[in-house]
NUTOR-847241 format. One line per field, with one value per residue (C-alpha): residue number from 1; residue in one letter; z negated, y negated, x. Coordinates in nm, 2 decimals, m for minus. Example, Ala and Ser with C-alpha at 12.3 -4.5 7.8 and 13.67 -1.06 7.14 Angstrom:
2
pos <- c(1 / 2)
code <- c(A / S)
zz <- c(m0.78 / m0.71)
yy <- c(0.45 / 0.11)
xx <- c(1.23 / 1.37)
//
This chain:
429
pos <- c(1 / 2 / 3 / 4 / 5 / 6 / 7 / 8 / 9 / 10 / 11 / 12 / 13 / 14 / 15 / 16 / 17 / 18 / 19 / 20 / 21 / 22 / 23 / 24 / 25 / 26 / 27 / 28 / 29 / 30 / 31 / 32 / 33 / 34 / 35 / 36 / 37 / 38 / 39 / 40 / 41 / 42 / 43 / 44 / 45 / 46 / 47 / 48 / 49 / 50 / 51 / 52 / 53 / 54 / 55 / 56 / 57 / 58 / 59 / 60 / 61 / 62 / 63 / 64 / 65 / 66 / 67 / 68 / 69 / 70 / 71 / 72 / 73 / 74 / 75 / 76 / 77 / 78 / 79 / 80 / 81 / 82 / 83 / 84 / 85 / 86 / 87 / 88 / 89 / 90 / 91 / 92 / 93 / 94 / 95 / 96 / 97 / 98 / 99 / 100 / 101 / 102 / 103 / 104 / 105 / 106 / 107 / 108 / 109 / 110 / 111 / 112 / 113 / 114 / 115 / 116 / 117 / 118 / 119 / 120 / 121 / 122 / 123 / 124 / 125 / 126 / 127 / 128 / 129 / 130 / 131 / 132 / 133 / 134 / 135 / 136 / 137 / 138 / 139 / 140 / 141 / 142 / 143 / 144 / 145 / 146 / 147 / 148 / 149 / 150 / 151 / 152 / 153 / 154 / 155 / 156 / 157 / 158 / 159 / 160 / 161 / 162 / 163 / 164 / 165 / 166 / 167 / 168 / 169 / 170 / 171 / 172 / 173 / 174 / 175 / 176 / 177 / 178 / 179 / 180 / 181 / 182 / 183 / 184 / 185 / 186 / 187 / 188 / 189 / 190 / 191 / 192 / 193 / 194 / 195 / 196 / 197 / 198 / 199 / 200 / 201 / 202 / 203 / 204 / 205 / 206 / 207 / 208 / 209 / 210 / 211 / 212 / 213 / 214 / 215 / 216 / 217 / 218 / 219 / 220 / 221 / 222 / 223 / 224 / 225 / 226 / 227 / 228 / 229 / 230 / 231 / 232 / 233 / 234 / 235 / 236 / 237 / 238 / 239 / 240 / 241 / 242 / 243 / 244 / 245 / 246 / 247 / 248 / 249 / 250 / 251 / 252 / 253 / 254 / 255 / 256 / 257 / 258 / 259 / 260 / 261 / 262 / 263 / 264 / 265 / 266 / 267 / 268 / 269 / 270 / 271 / 272 / 273 / 274 / 275 / 276 / 277 / 278 / 279 / 280 / 281 / 282 / 283 / 284 / 285 / 286 / 287 / 288 / 289 / 290 / 291 / 292 / 293 / 294 / 295 / 296 / 297 / 298 / 299 / 300 / 301 / 302 / 303 / 304 / 305 / 306 / 307 / 308 / 309 / 310 / 311 / 312 / 313 / 314 / 315 / 316 / 317 / 318 / 319 / 320 / 321 / 322 / 323 / 324 / 325 / 326 / 327 / 328 / 329 / 330 / 331 / 332 / 333 / 334 / 335 / 336 / 337 / 338 / 339 / 340 / 341 / 342 / 343 / 344 / 345 / 346 / 347 / 348 / 349 / 350 / 351 / 352 / 353 / 354 / 355 / 356 / 357 / 358 / 359 / 360 / 361 / 362 / 363 / 364 / 365 / 366 / 367 / 368 / 369 / 370 / 371 / 372 / 373 / 374 / 375 / 376 / 377 / 378 / 379 / 380 / 381 / 382 / 383 / 384 / 385 / 386 / 387 / 388 / 389 / 390 / 391 / 392 / 393 / 394 / 395 / 396 / 397 / 398 / 399 / 400 / 401 / 402 / 403 / 404 / 405 / 406 / 407 / 408 / 409 / 410 / 411 / 412 / 413 / 414 / 415 / 416 / 417 / 418 / 419 / 420 / 421 / 422 / 423 / 424 / 425 / 426 / 427 / 428 / 429)
code <- c(M / R / R / D / R / L / G / I / F / L / V / L / L / L / A / A / F / V / S / A / A / L / A / K / E / P / V / A / V / R / A / G / Q / V / I / R / I / T / S / A / P / I / R / D / A / V / I / L / I / R / D / G / R / I / E / K / V / G / P / A / A / E / I / E / V / P / W / N / A / R / V / I / D / A / R / D / G / V / V / M / P / G / L / I / E / A / H / A / V / R / G / V / D / R / P / N / E / R / A / R / V / V / P / F / V / S / V / E / D / S / I / D / P / S / A / I / D / F / E / R / A / I / R / E / G / V / S / A / M / H / I / I / P / G / N / D / T / L / I / G / G / Y / G / L / V / V / R / P / R / G / G / T / I / D / A / M / R / V / A / P / G / A / M / K / I / S / F / A / P / R / Q / G / N / R / M / A / H / A / A / E / L / R / R / A / L / D / E / F / D / E / Y / A / R / Q / K / I / A / E / K / D / K / P / A / P / A / E / P / P / S / E / K / V / L / P / R / P / D / L / A / K / L / P / P / S / Q / E / L / E / P / N / R / R / A / M / A / E / W / M / R / G / R / M / R / A / F / L / A / C / E / T / P / G / D / I / E / R / A / I / A / L / A / K / D / R / R / L / D / A / V / L / V / L / G / P / E / C / W / K / A / A / E / R / L / A / E / A / K / L / P / V / V / I / D / P / E / I / L / V / W / E / R / D / R / D / R / V / D / R / E / T / L / R / A / V / P / V / I / L / S / R / A / G / V / R / F / A / F / Q / S / D / G / R / S / P / I / A / G / R / L / V / A / L / A / A / T / A / V / A / Y / G / M / D / R / D / E / A / L / R / A / I / T / L / V / P / A / E / I / L / G / L / G / D / R / K / G / A / I / E / P / G / R / D / A / D / L / A / I / L / T / G / D / P / F / S / A / A / T / W / V / D / K / V / I / L / D / G / E / V / A / Y / D / R / T / Q / D / E / A / L / R / R / L / L / E / R / R / T / E / D / F)
zz <- c(m0.07 / m0.20 / m0.50 / m0.29 / m0.06 / m0.38 / m0.54 / m0.25 / m0.21 / m0.54 / m0.50 / m0.22 / m0.42 / m0.72 / m0.47 / m0.29 / m0.63 / m0.72 / m0.43 / m0.46 / m0.82 / m0.74 / m0.44 / m0.53 / m0.60 / m0.40 / m0.56 / m0.47 / m0.57 / m0.56 / m0.50 / m0.51 / m0.23 / m0.02 / 0.14 / 0.45 / 0.55 / 0.93 / 0.95 / 0.78 / 0.38 / 0.31 / 0.05 / m0.19 / m0.07 / m0.06 / m0.06 / 0.00 / m0.08 / m0.03 / m0.07 / m0.17 / 0.19 / 0.29 / 0.47 / 0.48 / 0.41 / 0.44 / 0.30 / 0.06 / 0.22 / 0.47 / 0.31 / 0.10 / m0.18 / m0.26 / m0.55 / m0.68 / m0.64 / m0.92 / m0.91 / m1.03 / m1.04 / m0.96 / m0.85 / m1.09 / m0.87 / m0.56 / m0.39 / m0.18 / m0.10 / m0.30 / m0.33 / m0.12 / m0.21 / 0.11 / m0.05 / m0.43 / m0.63 / m0.99 / m1.12 / m1.16 / m1.38 / m1.13 / m0.78 / m0.67 / m0.65 / m0.72 / m0.40 / m0.09 / 0.16 / 0.05 / 0.32 / 0.17 / m0.20 / m0.25 / m0.49 / m0.56 / m0.81 / m0.98 / m1.04 / m1.39 / m1.35 / m1.77 / m1.65 / m1.70 / m1.42 / m1.26 / m1.58 / m1.48 / m1.07 / m1.16 / m1.39 / m1.09 / m0.84 / m0.65 / m0.50 / m0.32 / m0.35 / m0.16 / m0.39 / m0.26 / m0.29 / m0.37 / m0.17 / m0.29 / m0.11 / 0.24 / 0.33 / 0.03 / 0.09 / 0.13 / m0.07 / m0.11 / m0.09 / m0.44 / m0.59 / m0.96 / m1.13 / m1.20 / m1.45 / m1.21 / m0.89 / m0.69 / m0.82 / m0.69 / m0.37 / m0.06 / 0.24 / 0.28 / 0.26 / 0.45 / 0.45 / 0.32 / 0.51 / 0.35 / 0.59 / 0.23 / 0.15 / m0.27 / m0.28 / 0.04 / 0.31 / 0.56 / 0.84 / 0.67 / 0.54 / 0.95 / 1.01 / 0.72 / 0.86 / 1.21 / 1.08 / 0.88 / 1.21 / 1.46 / 1.19 / 1.19 / 1.60 / 1.61 / 1.37 / 1.60 / 1.89 / 1.71 / 1.64 / 1.98 / 2.15 / 1.84 / 1.99 / 2.40 / 2.32 / 2.61 / 2.75 / 2.54 / 2.46 / 2.68 / 2.45 / 2.31 / 2.52 / 2.44 / 2.60 / 2.42 / 2.41 / 2.49 / 2.24 / 2.14 / 2.29 / 1.99 / 2.15 / 2.17 / 1.79 / 1.59 / 1.43 / 1.06 / 0.88 / 1.05 / 0.94 / 0.63 / 0.34 / 0.30 / 0.67 / 0.71 / 0.61 / 0.84 / 1.11 / 1.04 / 1.09 / 1.34 / 1.54 / 1.51 / 1.30 / 0.94 / 0.92 / 0.83 / 0.63 / 0.69 / 0.36 / 0.49 / 0.26 / 0.54 / 0.87 / 1.03 / 0.88 / 1.05 / 1.40 / 1.28 / 1.17 / 1.54 / 1.73 / 1.50 / 1.56 / 1.94 / 1.98 / 1.79 / 1.89 / 1.55 / 1.38 / 1.17 / 0.92 / 0.82 / 0.41 / 0.41 / 0.16 / 0.03 / 0.31 / 0.62 / 0.69 / 0.86 / 1.15 / 1.21 / 1.57 / 1.60 / 1.37 / 1.62 / 1.93 / 1.74 / 1.66 / 1.41 / 1.09 / 0.79 / 0.40 / 0.24 / m0.07 / m0.38 / m0.40 / m0.18 / m0.25 / m0.17 / m0.19 / 0.09 / 0.01 / 0.31 / 0.48 / 0.50 / 0.13 / m0.12 / m0.37 / m0.18 / m0.13 / 0.06 / 0.00 / 0.20 / 0.17 / 0.35 / 0.41 / 0.57 / 0.82 / 0.92 / 1.00 / 1.20 / 1.42 / 1.44 / 1.23 / 1.11 / 0.69 / 0.37 / 0.05 / m0.22 / m0.61 / m0.85 / m1.04 / m1.34 / m1.38 / m1.57 / m1.35 / m1.09 / m0.97 / m0.87 / m0.55 / m0.55 / m0.68 / m0.42 / m0.18 / m0.35 / m0.36 / m0.02 / 0.06 / m0.15 / 0.06 / 0.37 / 0.47 / 0.64 / 0.35 / 0.55 / 0.66 / 0.32 / 0.23 / 0.48 / 0.43 / 0.06 / 0.19 / 0.54 / 0.70 / 0.46 / 0.53 / 0.90 / 0.80 / 0.60 / 0.89 / 0.66 / 0.88 / 0.97 / 0.60 / 0.35 / 0.33 / 0.47 / 0.37 / 0.66 / 0.74 / 0.75 / 0.54 / 0.21 / m0.09 / m0.25 / m0.39 / m0.66 / m0.82 / m0.91 / m1.17 / m0.88 / m0.62 / m0.55 / m0.54 / m0.87 / m1.16 / m1.39 / m1.17 / m1.36 / m1.20 / m1.36 / m1.21 / m0.96 / m0.79 / m0.59 / m0.35 / m0.48 / m0.84 / m1.14 / m1.21 / m1.38 / m1.61 / m1.80 / m2.08 / m2.12 / m2.11 / m2.46 / m2.41 / m2.24 / m2.57 / m2.79 / m2.60 / m2.60 / m2.96 / m3.00 / m2.79 / m2.98 / m3.31 / m3.19 / m3.13)
yy <- c(m3.46 / m3.59 / m3.41 / m3.09 / m3.10 / m3.23 / m2.90 / m2.70 / m2.87 / m2.78 / m2.41 / m2.35 / m2.54 / m2.29 / m1.99 / m2.12 / m2.15 / m1.78 / m1.63 / m1.78 / m1.67 / m1.33 / m1.32 / m1.17 / m1.45 / m1.43 / m1.21 / m1.33 / m1.09 / m1.26 / m0.99 / m0.99 / m0.73 / m0.61 / m0.25 / m0.27 / 0.11 / m0.01 / m0.28 / m0.42 / m0.50 / m0.90 / m1.04 / m1.28 / m1.24 / m1.31 / m1.05 / m1.25 / m1.03 / m1.10 / m0.89 / m0.58 / m0.60 / m0.76 / m1.12 / m1.19 / m1.08 / m1.26 / m1.47 / m1.69 / m1.98 / m1.95 / m1.83 / m2.10 / m1.95 / m2.08 / m2.29 / m2.08 / m1.73 / m1.50 / m1.48 / m1.20 / m1.22 / m0.95 / m1.16 / m0.91 / m0.62 / m0.40 / m0.38 / m0.07 / 0.10 / 0.29 / 0.69 / 0.92 / 1.29 / 1.45 / 1.79 / 1.83 / 2.13 / 1.95 / 1.75 / 2.01 / 2.27 / 2.54 / 2.57 / 2.89 / 3.06 / 3.41 / 3.47 / 3.50 / 3.30 / 3.01 / 2.72 / 2.55 / 2.48 / 2.12 / 1.97 / 1.73 / 1.93 / 2.02 / 1.72 / 1.60 / 1.21 / 1.17 / 1.44 / 1.40 / 1.45 / 1.15 / 0.92 / 1.06 / 1.08 / 0.67 / 0.61 / 0.77 / 0.50 / 0.75 / 0.52 / 0.80 / 1.19 / 1.48 / 1.69 / 2.03 / 2.39 / 2.60 / 2.87 / 3.19 / 3.24 / 3.34 / 3.00 / 2.84 / 2.52 / 2.14 / 1.91 / 1.51 / 1.18 / 1.00 / 0.73 / 0.83 / 0.58 / 0.54 / 0.69 / 0.87 / 1.07 / 0.78 / 0.52 / 0.73 / 0.84 / 0.74 / 0.95 / 1.30 / 1.56 / 1.88 / 2.23 / 2.53 / 2.84 / 3.02 / 3.31 / 3.44 / 3.71 / 3.75 / 4.11 / 4.40 / 4.30 / 4.07 / 4.31 / 4.29 / 3.94 / 3.85 / 4.07 / 3.95 / 3.57 / 3.68 / 3.84 / 3.51 / 3.34 / 3.56 / 3.55 / 3.20 / 3.24 / 3.43 / 3.20 / 2.95 / 3.13 / 3.15 / 2.81 / 2.66 / 2.96 / 2.82 / 2.47 / 2.56 / 2.80 / 3.02 / 3.31 / 3.68 / 3.79 / 4.10 / 4.40 / 4.38 / 4.52 / 4.63 / 4.33 / 4.06 / 3.77 / 3.41 / 3.17 / 2.93 / 2.59 / 2.39 / 2.09 / 2.19 / 2.30 / 2.09 / 1.85 / 2.00 / 1.78 / 2.03 / 2.33 / 2.57 / 2.36 / 2.65 / 2.62 / 2.25 / 2.23 / 2.53 / 2.37 / 2.00 / 2.23 / 2.47 / 2.13 / 1.98 / 1.70 / 1.80 / 1.84 / 2.24 / 2.26 / 2.61 / 2.75 / 2.95 / 3.17 / 3.30 / 3.23 / 3.48 / 3.30 / 3.02 / 3.20 / 3.31 / 2.96 / 2.79 / 3.06 / 3.01 / 2.63 / 2.66 / 2.92 / 2.74 / 2.36 / 2.30 / 1.96 / 2.14 / 2.08 / 2.33 / 2.39 / 2.55 / 2.77 / 2.75 / 3.02 / 2.84 / 2.61 / 2.93 / 2.85 / 2.48 / 2.50 / 2.67 / 2.37 / 2.13 / 2.29 / 2.29 / 1.95 / 2.00 / 1.80 / 1.96 / 1.92 / 2.13 / 2.33 / 2.14 / 2.37 / 2.20 / 2.35 / 2.70 / 2.97 / 3.23 / 3.51 / 3.62 / 3.92 / 4.07 / 3.99 / 4.04 / 3.85 / 3.49 / 3.25 / 2.94 / 2.64 / 2.53 / 2.15 / 2.21 / 1.84 / 1.76 / 2.08 / 2.00 / 1.68 / 1.75 / 1.97 / 1.68 / 1.81 / 1.55 / 1.59 / 1.50 / 1.59 / 1.72 / 1.71 / 2.04 / 1.87 / 1.99 / 1.85 / 1.50 / 1.48 / 1.67 / 1.76 / 1.39 / 1.28 / 0.97 / 1.25 / 1.45 / 1.19 / 1.12 / 1.41 / 1.46 / 1.19 / 1.27 / 1.60 / 1.40 / 1.31 / 0.94 / 0.70 / 0.54 / 0.85 / 0.99 / 0.70 / 0.73 / 1.10 / 0.98 / 0.67 / 0.66 / 1.03 / 1.20 / 0.86 / 0.97 / 1.35 / 1.25 / 1.00 / 0.74 / 0.61 / 0.26 / 0.17 / 0.31 / 0.36 / 0.05 / m0.31 / m0.48 / m0.73 / m0.58 / m0.28 / m0.19 / m0.37 / m0.05 / m0.14 / 0.03 / m0.26 / m0.10 / m0.24 / m0.18 / 0.05 / 0.36 / 0.59 / 0.49 / 0.72 / 0.40 / 0.25 / 0.26 / 0.19 / m0.15 / m0.20 / m0.03 / m0.23 / m0.06 / m0.28 / m0.59 / m0.53 / m0.38 / m0.07 / 0.04 / m0.20 / 0.02 / m0.26 / m0.16 / 0.22 / 0.38 / 0.70 / 0.64 / 0.40 / 0.69 / 0.92 / 0.66 / 0.63 / 1.04 / 1.03 / 0.76 / 0.96 / 1.26 / 1.08)
xx <- c(m2.60 / m2.27 / m2.29 / m2.36 / m2.08 / m1.86 / m1.99 / m1.89 / m1.53 / m1.51 / m1.55 / m1.38 / m1.10 / m1.14 / m1.12 / m0.77 / m0.66 / m0.79 / m0.65 / m0.30 / m0.27 / m0.37 / m0.13 / 0.21 / 0.47 / 0.81 / 1.07 / 1.46 / 1.74 / 2.07 / 2.30 / 2.70 / 2.67 / 2.40 / 2.43 / 2.17 / 2.23 / 2.18 / 2.41 / 2.72 / 2.70 / 2.69 / 2.84 / 2.69 / 2.32 / 1.97 / 1.70 / 1.37 / 1.07 / 0.68 / 0.38 / 0.59 / 0.80 / 1.17 / 1.08 / 1.44 / 1.79 / 2.11 / 2.41 / 2.30 / 2.38 / 2.14 / 1.82 / 1.62 / 1.47 / 1.11 / 1.02 / 0.80 / 1.00 / 1.09 / 1.45 / 1.65 / 2.01 / 2.25 / 2.58 / 2.74 / 2.59 / 2.54 / 2.19 / 2.11 / 1.78 / 1.65 / 1.71 / 1.52 / 1.47 / 1.34 / 1.26 / 1.23 / 1.04 / 1.00 / 0.73 / 0.46 / 0.39 / 0.48 / 0.68 / 0.55 / 0.21 / 0.18 / m0.03 / 0.24 / 0.01 / m0.14 / m0.15 / m0.44 / m0.30 / m0.13 / 0.15 / m0.11 / m0.30 / 0.01 / 0.21 / 0.22 / 0.27 / 0.40 / 0.70 / 1.01 / 1.15 / 1.04 / 1.18 / 1.50 / 1.44 / 1.40 / 1.69 / 1.90 / 1.79 / 1.52 / 1.25 / 1.05 / 1.06 / 0.90 / 0.72 / 0.70 / 0.62 / 0.91 / 1.08 / 0.98 / 0.60 / 0.57 / 0.34 / 0.34 / 0.12 / 0.18 / 0.35 / 0.33 / 0.54 / 0.55 / 0.72 / 0.83 / 0.66 / 0.28 / 0.01 / m0.17 / m0.12 / m0.32 / m0.04 / 0.25 / 0.12 / 0.35 / 0.23 / 0.13 / 0.40 / 0.45 / 0.39 / 0.65 / 0.76 / 0.99 / 1.23 / 1.36 / 1.18 / 1.15 / 1.01 / 1.03 / 1.29 / 1.35 / 1.14 / 0.82 / 0.85 / 0.86 / 0.57 / 0.37 / 0.44 / 0.36 / 0.02 / m0.08 / m0.03 / m0.21 / m0.48 / m0.55 / m0.47 / m0.82 / m0.98 / m0.92 / m1.04 / m1.36 / m1.41 / m1.33 / m1.60 / m1.86 / m1.77 / m1.81 / m2.06 / m1.97 / m2.18 / m2.16 / m1.81 / m1.70 / m1.63 / m1.28 / m0.99 / m0.62 / m0.46 / m0.28 / m0.51 / m0.35 / m0.28 / m0.60 / m0.56 / m0.59 / m0.64 / m0.99 / m1.03 / m1.28 / m1.16 / m1.01 / m1.28 / m1.55 / m1.35 / m1.33 / m1.20 / m0.90 / m0.82 / m0.77 / m0.39 / m0.31 / m0.46 / m0.34 / 0.00 / m0.04 / m0.15 / 0.18 / 0.03 / 0.21 / 0.60 / 0.69 / 0.97 / 1.13 / 1.32 / 1.65 / 1.86 / 2.12 / 2.23 / 2.01 / 1.71 / 1.81 / 1.77 / 1.42 / 1.32 / 1.47 / 1.28 / 0.87 / 1.00 / 1.02 / 0.73 / 0.48 / 0.63 / 0.65 / 0.75 / 1.02 / 1.29 / 1.50 / 1.61 / 1.92 / 2.07 / 2.45 / 2.59 / 2.43 / 2.69 / 2.83 / 2.57 / 2.67 / 2.73 / 2.34 / 2.21 / 2.38 / 2.25 / 1.92 / 1.89 / 1.63 / 1.69 / 1.85 / 1.82 / 2.08 / 2.14 / 2.23 / 2.54 / 2.77 / 3.08 / 3.10 / 3.36 / 3.39 / 3.63 / 3.89 / 3.80 / 4.14 / 4.24 / 3.98 / 4.19 / 4.20 / 3.93 / 3.87 / 3.69 / 3.40 / 3.30 / 2.93 / 2.84 / 3.17 / 3.13 / 2.81 / 2.89 / 3.17 / 2.96 / 2.69 / 2.38 / 2.18 / 2.12 / 1.99 / 2.09 / 1.87 / 1.94 / 1.92 / 1.68 / 1.87 / 2.19 / 2.22 / 2.55 / 2.69 / 2.32 / 2.22 / 2.17 / 2.48 / 2.73 / 2.66 / 2.71 / 3.00 / 3.15 / 3.11 / 3.32 / 3.58 / 3.62 / 3.59 / 3.25 / 3.23 / 3.11 / 2.82 / 2.71 / 2.71 / 2.48 / 2.25 / 2.23 / 2.06 / 1.87 / 1.78 / 1.82 / 1.58 / 1.32 / 1.34 / 1.28 / 0.96 / 0.85 / 0.90 / 1.19 / 1.03 / 0.95 / 1.23 / 1.57 / 1.78 / 1.71 / 1.60 / 1.31 / 0.99 / 1.04 / 0.95 / 1.08 / 1.23 / 1.57 / 1.82 / 2.04 / 2.36 / 2.63 / 2.93 / 3.00 / 2.72 / 3.03 / 3.20 / 3.18 / 3.14 / 2.81 / 2.54 / 2.16 / 2.05 / 1.74 / 1.48 / 1.22 / 0.93 / 0.71 / 0.86 / 0.80 / 1.07 / 0.96 / 1.32 / 1.52 / 1.80 / 1.79 / 1.46 / 1.54 / 1.49 / 1.56 / 1.86 / 1.97 / 1.91 / 2.06 / 2.37 / 2.34 / 2.37 / 2.69 / 2.86 / 2.78 / 2.92 / 3.25)
//
């Protein structure tokens, strides 16, 4: 009997050791400065991470580092939340479909985990990006929020994305474009009415009349998994369970997008073109979140003198109007089009520094429905951090490390592609 008990004890003890070994070891980041976003920065700080989440953050003198913690020394650097891109049309083989109404397609089927776009993104300190179809298709399909690291889609997956609807025609004119959008929505309404009727099994329908039918009560629509596969995403979007990213090229497009969002009660985000700053007051009134174009400095020609132009700093105009917005990178430029460079440029032209930092961290997280998890350094949030060599808005600052879910996902000292690039640049001189 004693031997049996001893055997059971040893098995339980071994199981406890195995469980402890499999658990993630705690991580402590010692930082010269921590930019928390939601509250004041802390100098000489420690961020304690356990199981991929931030457990504590505060002055080093107030936080005891566990004996078994893996310590990351960033005492000469600055730690901030990983950058978040709310709208990215990269990392896929083609951002736009040939057909104009394709709400059933997903970028998940087009993302290439090995694409160099993701390597560049994490090198810039990006920890999450919303890959979404482009603006050339009327209803272009839905996106996916990913982390820019991982060999498979499942390893990169963070959260579901939004549906893309464009108000900018790439063929025909805006009248035809708007009519086609209404036709697509009306066609779904008719489909929903039929599904609801099949579910309720009413008396035989009366002969069709010329009167306008009321909108279907989508609360009565069967669950999406019971619908045809090519209807499910549209149903989720129309029910308000999937955000709608409405691409607007002109101020007039903004008015139409706001009207659609109100009429259909959509959970909407406006994706703006460079000229949309002219509708700043209307955007503020609508209180819809916004993603602005990477072209943030726009020259406006004087109406009275064609030889005179005025430079407009779009982020400053929108900020002063009270519009809540996020930046998006252009996905091409190695410097000027980066999220942090755009935010720094906005600050140089008069935007509040803290607001600019929020526009590349917390605001895009909120736009993506991840505001309680990402975009700030606070206990309980995901441990997605960018460790910088200096001030984030300094041109001399490098991204030294990127931590995703508490693990080092990027280390500049291990970046062979960057090393080769810098060596070639040195040889050129």
